[in-house]
Phi, psi and omega in degrees: 000132185256145167226134173242128179206169181235147171210164184254114184277348185241133172300147170055039179213149177263011179299125182246124178254136173259151180217134169251122185252163176218141170229156188260115188289344171292340183284152175304152183299331182288338180248346190299315190261014176294147186305320180293343183252001177270124191260123176268107182273335176195149176237123185257111202295330184096196019274356186229167175290141168291140187278129174046247180286347181296345175302333184304336182288330177273329183286331188305306184297330175296315179295324179297320170299322181289331178300314183290326176291330177291322177295325174114148174223154182260131183230153174271141174230174177298337185270331189208156185277346171210129182225133185270124186242129171238154185214153184216148164278125181238359183202136172235113183246105185217167172285168193301311176306310181298311180306318182291319180290323178298326186248016176061036183252155181289166183308148176296341181279358179253325186196156177273145184271350186254332183223184189274007183290133173237141190299152165267145185233132184265194189293333181272007186063027174273130182269154176209166181242028183284176183088093187249004180292332176249035184303322179299342184272328183249342179279057181237134183298140174288155176279115183291323178301318183295321178296316181295320176301313180298323177301318184288321177301320177303317186295331182273355187290144188263342181231164175294319179301321182294319181292322171304313176301314187295320174298321184289331179271330186246345182069021185221143173230170183289139171227142180296344185289342180274007168288337173294118193291340187261352192287132180237105183293340176284341176245326183276344182258097188278163166275111184291120187288333177300308181289316190287304188275325186258308173293337183264280189288318182299313178296317186292314180300308185291307190274319186268336177271303189275323183278305183297328183271003175065029169282332181241118178270179171297324176297316175305315180296324175297315179295326182292324179293319180297312183296322178297325181292337177277344183277131181258125181235160180303153182293336181285337183281315181094131184280155174285128182289165180282059184232007184292318179266011181272138181060230175270010178108131180056054182289119174080014176303127172276181183294315183299319180292326178289324173306306186294321176298316178292307184292326189250306194266328198299311187294320187289319191262348181247343193307309186283353176272349189253148169291170187298316184291320179294329176296326181292312176303315186291320183297315178298317182290318173299319180297316181300314180300317177300323177297309192284329183280358175294150182287334171237130185233131176266160177297324178294326176293325171296322175297319180291319170308309176310309180296323175298315178294320178291322179292325179295311184293326177296322182287324172303312181295322181291318185274334191238349179099153183307327183294339175282358178276108179271163175312323179292327175298321180283311185297333179294344178283352176259351183301324184291333175293319182291326183291323175301325179277323196239359180098192177301155183304330177298340180277000173209003176284174199262007188299318186290329173294318183294325177297320179296329173296323180291320180295315180296324179299322185289319178303307180305311183298315182295319183299316186290326178293319181297000000 
């Protein structure tokens, strides 16, 4: 499993460092993401992110190694003097911008990489993913061979304008990852639940729907904070910080804090403050998240979670308009497919990779201080 991400290692600086991590999926899920088992495949020094296809300069030597691993290598083991080993990339888990850059796909604001859905654009050229009346026409898996062929065609374009036109028509540009003969971006490039559900949808519903639309006022936020302070939770879960009523509301909440808020606090402290339709939006989302974060998930549970997420996004569109359906609102409809392929969400979400960013950032800070 690959992860591509950027972090800022220095305080009061916009310097951005990129890292490509790898973990071995053969390891048990309890061991897979331990720091000692996370492989740092590349460090991209910065100070900024490489633009679009320029990431290929860093990706190429890694892909060279994976091509050799796909052919197979002989290694010595305790059991035998020579054993033939093969390896393949079967999953890419990243936030949306990094995922698109890694696999040469256009911005998530323009089109979905898993199905045929294309964004709608309003008079101000603002995109949205609303419109579910014709869902049976676009909720169809994209053709992986077509994506690969379009990537190769982009590589053969002779001018920059030709490449831009090609991307506008096909939503694909070249990535070194397509040199792997088995790579399927419609299966291997997952929707990360951490960024989509918690940093994306949970934050969007509370801050952009309820607070911006004045469904939750400053007085409501203060009441919610008072109620949250009275809730006692086990120490391993972690309390919600005193930031619900700070600034515009929920100032500086991390992905883990949004997860805790949705799973434990949200229903209890907000229910009587919301209108009926907003209660339904919250209940659909909370139910889906409670199913998806379990360590064991059944297929019937995934079906229920999908129906809850679908009902939620349809209700958001009905209450707040098509323009409020963000890429994350659409991409959450694919999370259950990812769980069918890779197991419960904790087996592929990005929390552990984010922790590695923090560790590397602290190392850089300490070195700089020394």
